[in-house]
N, C-alpha and C positions, 0 to 999 in steps of 0.2 A: 504494499499500500505505500502510495507517495503521500508524505506529509505536506500539510497546506498550511501555510503560514496566515496569522491574523493580520489584516491590513492594517498599515500605519495610519495615525490619525493626523491630517492637517493642522496647522499651527492654529487656525481659528476654532477647529474642533477642540485641540487641547485647552485654548483659552476659555471656550464657553463651558467645557467641563469643571474646570477649576474654578470658574466665576459660578456656576451654578450649585456647586456642592459645598458642603460645610463641616463635613467630617472627613478625617484622613487617619492614616495609620503612619507613625514614623519609626523607622528601624534605625536602631542605635547599634554600632560596632562595641562589643563589650570585650573585655580581655579574654573571658573564658568561651563567651557564647554572644551571639546576637540577642538584642531585646528589642521587642516590638511593641507598641501601645497605640491606641486609638486616641485622636485629639481632635478637638473642636478647632477650626480655623476660619480667619477672616482674610479677605482680599482687599487690600487699600493702597490705592495707587500702584497696582499691579504687583504688590509685594504680599507674600504670605506671611500672617502672623499667627502664633500660638500662645496661650495661657499655660503655664506650667504652675502646678502646687509646687511649695518649696521642700517637697519630700519625695522619698522614691528613688528607684535605680535612675531614672532618667536624669536626675540631678547630678550624680557623679558622672554621667556620659557626659553632660553639658558641661560641667567644669573642667573636664579633660580635652573639650573642644574636637570630640570625635565627629567624623564626617556621619552624616545621616541619608538615608533615603526616605522620601515622603511619597507615599503611595495614596491616589485619589480615585475612587471609581465610581461607576454608575452601571445600575444592571435592572433588568425587569426580574419580577419574582420568579419568573419561570427559567431565567437566564437565556431568553431566545435573542436578547440584545445585551450586550456587555461591553463596556470601554473602560479603560484605565489609563492613568498618567503616572509617571514615576519621576521624580526630581531629586538630584543629588546634590548635596551642599553641606553647609555648615550653619549652625544655628548662633545667632548673637543676640545678646540683651540689649532690649531698647531702652534707653536711658532718657531720651529726648520726651520731655512731658506731652508736647502736643503729640507726637507719634504715637505714644502709648496710648493716650486718649481716645484718638481715632480708631485705633484697632480694638480697644475695649468696648467703644461705641458700637462698631460694627458687629462685633461677637454677641453683645447683648441685643441689638436689633434682630440679628438672625434667630438668635436664641427664644425671643418672644414671639416669633413668628412660626418657627419650625420644631422647636423642641420643648419638651415637657419642662416644668421647673424642676422636677427630680433629677435632671441632668446637672444641675448646679452641685449636686454632691461631687461629680467628677472634677469640678473646679474646686473643691475643698468647701464649700458653703454648707453650713447646717441644713437638715431637713426641714422643709417648710419655707424655704427662701424663695424669693420672687425673682425674676430677670431684673427687676428694677433696682436690686441691690448689687448688680454686677457693674460697677462702677469704677472710675478712676480714684474715687476717694479711699477706696479699699487697697490694701498692699497687695499688688498684683506683680507678678512675674511674668512680664510679656516679651518673647522671644520673635526673632524675625529671621527667615530662611535667607540665606546669602550664599554666593559664590554657587549658583547652580549652573549645571551644565545643561543644554538644551533638554528641554522636557520631551521625553519618549512616551508615546501613546499608542496604545493599540484598542482596536474594536472588533467587534463580531462582524463576519462577512455579511 
């Protein structure tokens, strides 16, 4: 049997997928093994931003400045349609207040529209919190994906 390759996505298809979705997986290169975890992300001015809680394995990988691989996907429930994008780069702490504020506001805006407030637990917020509490006034650890290679995207035929 001849292997059939999945078609590549165009740049506009890649950009559309990244801008339409809001959840991804980030793979970190660990010393002994790879570590992967899901994250909410926001796109602001063409850049990807993530909120990290200040605990867990990801923080040790972040402090080591390990390269990361970000995967974003979209699929139908029966997988008759499927597409994914992979971005490689490094994560950098956002220290500029205005940049941080824009990323947090975008995450909260998307969260209010598309996610349950129960998802705030993934951001380290207590049970029964509301998306209105996800603000720049709280101590937030926001990182930006940098040094990305070209995004590689594949889709179902």
